[in-house]
C-alpha positions in Angstrom: 3.5 9.5 15.9 0.5 9.1 13.7 1.2 6.6 10.9 -1.0 5.8 8.0 -0.1 2.3 6.8 -1.3 1.1 3.4 -1.2 -2.7 2.7 -1.6 -3.2 6.4 -3.0 -6.8 6.3 -0.2 -8.5 4.4 2.6 -10.5 5.9 4.9 -7.5 6.2 2.3 -4.8 6.7 0.6 -6.6 9.6 4.0 -6.9 11.4 4.7 -3.2 10.9 1.3 -2.4 12.3 2.0 -4.7 15.3 5.4 -3.2 16.0 4.4 0.4 15.6 1.3 0.0 17.8 3.3 -1.8 20.5 5.6 1.2 20.6 2.7 3.5 21.3 2.3 5.0 17.8 -1.1 5.7 16.5 -1.6 3.5 13.4 -4.4 3.8 10.8 -4.3 0.4 9.0 -5.5 0.7 5.4 -6.3 -2.2 3.2 -8.8 -3.1 0.5 -10.6 -5.4 3.0 -10.6 -2.8 5.8 -9.7 -5.5 8.4 -7.6 -4.7 11.4 -4.3 -6.6 11.4 -3.8 -6.0 15.2 -6.5 -5.9 17.9 -7.1 -2.3 18.9 -5.6 -0.7 15.8 -8.0 1.5 13.8 -8.6 0.1 10.3 -10.3 1.3 7.2 -10.9 0.1 3.6 -9.3 2.2 0.8 -7.4 1.8 -2.5 -3.9 3.2 -2.6 -4.3 3.9 -6.3 -6.8 6.7 -5.5 -4.8 9.8 -4.7 -7.7 11.7 -3.4 -8.5 9.0 -0.9 -4.9 8.7 0.1 -4.8 12.5 0.8 -8.0 12.3 2.8 -6.6 9.5 5.0 -3.1 10.9 5.3 -4.2 14.4 6.4 -2.6 15.2 9.7 -0.3 12.2 9.8 3.3 12.4 10.7 4.2 9.8 8.1 2.7 7.4 5.6 4.0 3.9 4.9 3.3 1.5 2.1 3.6 -2.2 2.4 1.8 -2.7 -0.9 3.1 -5.4 -3.2 3.1 -5.7 -7.0 0.1 -7.5 -8.6 0.5 -11.3 -8.6 -2.2 -12.2 -11.1 0.2 -13.3 -13.8 0.2 -10.0 -15.7 3.2 -7.7 -16.0 3.2 -5.9 -12.6 5.6 -3.0 -13.6 3.1 -0.5 -14.9 0.3 -1.0 -12.3 2.8 -1.0 -9.4 4.5 2.2 -10.6 1.0 3.8 -11.1 0.1 2.8 -7.5 3.2 4.4 -6.1 2.7 7.6 -8.2 -0.9 7.8 -6.8 0.4 7.3 -3.3 3.0 10.1 -3.7 0.4 12.4 -5.2 -1.9 11.8 -2.2 0.8 12.2 0.4 1.9 15.5 -1.2 -1.7 16.7 -1.4 -2.1 16.0 2.3 1.0 17.9 3.2 2.7 14.9 4.8 6.5 15.1 4.5 7.6 11.5 5.0 6.9 8.3 3.1 8.4 4.9 4.0 8.1 2.1 1.4 8.5 -1.6 1.8 10.8 -2.5 -1.1 12.3 -5.5 -2.7 15.7 -7.3 -2.6 16.2 -7.9 -6.3 17.7 -4.5 -7.0 20.3 -4.8 -4.3 23.9 -4.8 -5.6 26.0 -7.9 -5.5 28.8 -5.8 -7.0 29.0 -2.2 -8.2 26.4 -1.8 -10.9 25.3 -5.5 -10.7 21.9 -6.2 -9.3 20.9 -9.4 -7.6 18.1 -10.0 -10.0 20.4 -9.9 -13.0 22.6 -12.7 -11.7 22.4 -16.3 -13.2 20.2 -18.5 -11.1 17.9 -15.7 -9.9 14.4 -17.4 -9.8 12.6 -16.6 -13.0 9.2 -16.6 -11.3 10.3 -13.6 -9.1 11.8 -11.5 -12.0 8.6 -9.6 -12.8 8.2 -8.5 -9.1 11.9 -7.7 -8.8 11.7 -5.5 -11.9 8.6 -3.8 -10.7 10.3 -2.9 -7.4 13.4 -1.6 -9.3 11.2 0.6 -11.4 9.6 2.0 -8.3 12.9 2.7 -6.6 14.1 4.5 -9.7 10.9 6.6 -9.6 11.5 7.6 -6.0 15.0 8.6 -6.8 13.6 11.3 -9.1 11.6 13.0 -6.4 12.9 16.2 -4.9 9.9 17.4 -2.8 9.2 14.3 -0.7 11.3 12.8 2.1 11.1 9.0 1.2 12.9 5.9 2.5 12.8 2.6 0.6 13.4 -0.4 2.9 14.7 -3.5 1.2 14.5 -6.8 3.0 16.9 -9.7 2.6 16.4 -12.1 -0.3 14.3 -14.3 2.0 11.7 -12.9 4.3 9.2 -15.0 6.2 7.2 -15.1 9.4 9.5 -15.9 12.3 10.8 -14.5 15.6 11.3 -11.0 16.8 14.9 -10.9 18.0 15.8 -7.2 17.6 19.2 -8.3 16.3 20.0 -7.7 12.6 22.2 -5.6 10.3 21.2 -2.5 8.5 22.9 -1.6 5.2 22.3 0.4 2.1 22.4 -0.6 -1.5 24.5 -3.7 -1.1 23.2 -7.2 -0.9 24.0 -8.8 2.5 24.4 -12.5 3.5 25.3 -14.2 6.7 28.4 -16.4 7.4 26.7 -19.3 5.6 25.9 -17.3 2.6 22.2 -17.0 3.3 20.3 -13.7 3.0 17.3 -13.9 5.4 15.3 -11.7 7.7 12.1 -12.5 9.7 9.1 -10.4 8.9 9.1 -9.5 12.6 12.6 -8.2 12.6 12.1 -6.4 9.3 9.2 -4.6 11.0 11.5 -3.6 13.9 14.0 -2.1 11.5 11.2 -0.3 9.6 9.7 1.3 12.7 13.2 2.2 13.9 13.6 4.1 10.7 10.2 5.8 11.2 11.5 7.0 14.6 15.1 7.7 13.9 14.9 9.0 10.3 18.3 7.7 9.5 18.0 7.2 5.7 16.2 10.2 4.2 15.7 10.0 0.4 17.5 6.8 0.1 17.4 3.0 0.3 18.3 1.0 3.4 18.4 -2.8 3.6 17.9 -5.3 6.5 19.3 -8.8 6.9 20.8 -11.1 9.6 
């Protein structure tokens, strides 16, 4: 497949680029720096908030993926992050690409019906703005009828680690292991993400990944 990946140089985006490239997919790695996250992967500089540029880069792709994250400059990230995703969708549609896969957040996962993780007592206050930004974006995607999107939520903790290829895939529910920990390595998250790219198992919905 030809995949156009925005946010390709971040912790998660670089792992997705590595995994997709290793499986033989053609990856165009897009970031503001234009640096290649993986040797041999084509890279370019662009801003995902520019729908015309998104459309130009996405033309002819089988799928577009976004590993972009909300702004972390201390301002409220909800509006800017939603605007970025709206621009991304506009560009993808203009290019005629049918599929968009999005790196999501864990805060909106349900610990019980109608109860989000980020609403629970003890949820770290420092992460609330980013969690709310991700929840707004997921709500936006759920309003879309003319685009085949998938929103991929990680576990509560995601960090560089080992690629094992062994993990659980869920839906809207928050998952923990036998010790009550919710964790996934960035490498295994990327495996699940590229699996979804290939298998198309969660059209127009959210999936989650955890050990």
